LUMKOL-328090 format. One record per residue (C-alpha): x, y, z; residue number from 0; residue in one letter. Coordinates in nm, 3 decimals, padded with zeros to 5 digits. Layout:
<pts>
c1 c2 c3 resi resn
X Y Z NUM A
...
</pts>
This chain:
<pts>
c1 c2 c3 resi resn
02.745 -00.779 -01.255 0 M
02.776 -01.052 -01.053 1 P
03.087 -01.238 -00.976 2 Q
03.188 -01.553 -01.163 3 R
03.116 -01.824 -00.947 4 E
03.462 -02.025 -00.913 5 S
03.421 -02.437 -00.739 6 A
03.252 -02.380 -00.392 7 P
03.617 -02.405 -00.130 8 A
03.427 -02.575 00.084 9 A
03.123 -02.763 -00.010 10 W
02.816 -02.788 00.186 11 A
02.669 -03.162 00.085 12 Y
02.731 -03.485 -00.152 13 T
02.541 -03.754 -00.120 14 V
02.537 -04.065 00.192 15 P
02.809 -04.264 00.168 16 G
03.048 -04.038 -00.032 17 L
03.321 -03.815 00.124 18 D
03.306 -03.496 00.021 19 I
03.717 -03.544 -00.125 20 D
03.607 -03.858 -00.330 21 H
03.265 -03.661 -00.411 22 A
03.479 -03.361 -00.592 23 R
03.733 -03.572 -00.815 24 A
03.431 -03.712 -00.952 25 V
03.269 -03.414 -00.977 26 A
03.604 -03.296 -01.193 27 V
03.542 -03.590 -01.412 28 V
03.223 -03.581 -01.486 29 L
03.278 -03.228 -01.565 30 Q
03.574 -03.291 -01.835 31 E
03.288 -03.602 -01.925 32 R
03.030 -03.299 -01.981 33 L
03.225 -03.073 -02.152 34 D
03.375 -03.359 -02.362 35 T
03.015 -03.440 -02.435 36 L
02.852 -03.110 -02.503 37 N
03.180 -03.010 -02.757 38 D
03.053 -03.354 -02.989 39 L
02.666 -03.292 -02.991 40 A
02.750 -02.981 -03.140 41 L
02.976 -03.169 -03.383 42 T
02.746 -03.402 -03.424 43 L
02.480 -03.072 -03.531 44 K
02.743 -02.936 -03.820 45 H
02.861 -03.277 -04.008 46 V
02.444 -03.344 -03.979 47 H
02.448 -02.939 -04.164 48 W
02.761 -03.012 -04.357 49 N
02.751 -03.275 -04.531 50 V
02.635 -03.385 -04.915 51 V
02.717 -03.637 -05.170 52 G
02.636 -03.934 -05.274 53 P
02.567 -04.130 -04.903 54 H
02.377 -03.775 -04.822 55 F
02.056 -03.918 -04.659 56 I
02.175 -04.213 -04.538 57 A
02.385 -04.034 -04.287 58 V
02.167 -03.692 -04.278 59 H
01.946 -03.953 -04.095 60 T
02.118 -04.142 -03.921 61 M
02.271 -03.843 -03.695 62 L
01.966 -03.683 -03.511 63 D
01.940 -03.991 -03.317 64 P
02.297 -03.958 -03.209 65 Q
02.224 -03.632 -03.147 66 V
01.953 -03.647 -02.941 67 D
02.123 -03.938 -02.740 68 T
02.442 -03.709 -02.704 69 V
02.173 -03.441 -02.569 70 R
02.037 -03.641 -02.269 71 E
02.411 -03.796 -02.120 72 M
02.471 -03.395 -02.090 73 V
02.197 -03.421 -01.904 74 D
02.258 -03.756 -01.681 75 V
02.640 -03.678 -01.667 76 I
02.521 -03.258 -01.553 77 A
02.228 -03.370 -01.346 78 E
02.530 -03.612 -01.095 79 R
02.749 -03.336 -01.104 80 I
02.470 -03.175 -00.918 81 A
02.329 -03.480 -00.710 82 T
02.726 -03.431 -00.575 83 L
02.688 -03.122 -00.455 84 G
02.861 -02.981 -00.706 85 S
02.758 -02.695 -01.005 86 S
02.824 -02.799 -01.360 87 P
02.911 -02.548 -01.576 88 H
02.798 -02.604 -01.937 89 G
02.822 -02.264 -02.110 90 L
03.056 -02.188 -02.447 91 P
03.373 -02.028 -02.350 92 G
03.390 -02.281 -02.038 93 G
03.425 -02.548 -02.240 94 I
03.649 -02.372 -02.474 95 V
03.851 -02.252 -02.185 96 A
03.887 -02.588 -02.043 97 R
03.894 -02.835 -02.334 98 R
04.272 -02.991 -02.467 99 D
04.160 -03.093 -02.748 100 W
04.043 -02.906 -03.125 101 H
03.741 -02.834 -03.361 102 D
03.607 -03.077 -03.534 103 Y
03.862 -02.983 -03.908 104 E
03.587 -03.035 -04.141 105 L
03.271 -02.797 -04.310 106 G
03.096 -02.866 -04.621 107 R
03.188 -03.213 -04.724 108 F
03.135 -03.529 -04.869 109 D
02.994 -03.813 -04.665 110 A
03.246 -04.079 -04.627 111 L
03.501 -03.758 -04.556 112 D
03.291 -03.692 -04.205 113 H
03.250 -04.013 -04.171 114 L
03.596 -04.102 -04.089 115 K
03.664 -03.784 -03.935 116 A
03.379 -03.827 -03.681 117 L
03.461 -04.206 -03.653 118 S
03.822 -04.012 -03.518 119 L
03.593 -03.766 -03.280 120 T
03.381 -04.057 -03.124 121 Y
03.772 -04.301 -03.057 122 T
03.857 -03.947 -02.833 123 R
03.532 -03.943 -02.693 124 V
03.538 -04.314 -02.605 125 I
03.907 -04.325 -02.538 126 K
03.834 -04.050 -02.229 127 G
03.487 -04.168 -02.119 128 H
03.705 -04.523 -02.031 129 R
03.947 -04.353 -01.843 130 H
03.692 -04.165 -01.672 131 A
03.507 -04.520 -01.556 132 I
03.860 -04.607 -01.401 133 A
03.873 -04.259 -01.270 134 A
03.505 -04.301 -01.072 135 T
03.571 -04.586 -00.931 136 E
03.483 -04.488 -00.537 137 V
03.157 -04.366 -00.651 138 D
02.894 -04.646 -00.873 139 A
02.617 -04.460 -00.932 140 P
02.819 -04.264 -01.112 141 S
03.044 -04.525 -01.315 142 Q
02.741 -04.676 -01.385 143 D
02.632 -04.399 -01.574 144 I
02.982 -04.384 -01.731 145 L
02.967 -04.729 -01.837 146 I
02.616 -04.725 -01.987 147 T
02.731 -04.389 -02.193 148 Q
03.012 -04.627 -02.290 149 S
02.837 -04.822 -02.470 150 G
02.586 -04.625 -02.656 151 Q
02.866 -04.420 -02.807 152 L
03.051 -04.732 -02.859 153 E
02.735 -04.877 -03.050 154 K
02.704 -04.498 -03.292 155 F
03.119 -04.560 -03.408 156 Q
03.009 -04.900 -03.533 157 W
02.710 -04.691 -03.682 158 L
02.930 -04.487 -03.829 159 V
03.215 -04.692 -03.940 160 R
02.947 -04.974 -04.106 161 A
02.957 -04.773 -04.364 162 H
03.292 -04.732 -04.399 163 S
03.327 -05.122 -04.394 164 E
03.349 -05.416 -04.671 165 R
03.248 -05.739 -04.561 166 A
03.582 -05.889 -04.440 167 N
03.530 -05.623 -04.147 168 G
03.878 -05.366 -04.336 169 E
03.761 -05.012 -04.330 170 L
03.801 -04.886 -04.660 171 T
03.978 -04.516 -04.477 172 W
</pts>
């Protein structure tokens, strides 16, 4: 059986104008985002499959475009890691080993309960992206990717919250 590859001891290259140490630091930040987004895509699909109740169809159909967009985000982040000269890691065991959050807890459940839990998931993901934006200041292209993705994630959270929002802006949960 071939040995498992770990992070290279010495990178052969990175992008022009970015030193190896900065590239390594950015790649570490992006790997954490890759893990988080892979997990989010699976969580969204899980909710899609397990939502029930009177709001089923609205939530069920709202989630597929979110899944597709998050999967695209995963690909963009992975390709940026490779562009920096590192190797993106997307296997499930590694994601589980590296993560510092628990699995989404709801199974077959009412739509509004799922939306509340999903909003909390989005809060965690968005906070992580905002932290990563600050941490990638040395690499504008990586930072730009994260900024764009943050805007999309914030919109998705708004769509989730809108199902439980009153006219005065107060959430019902």
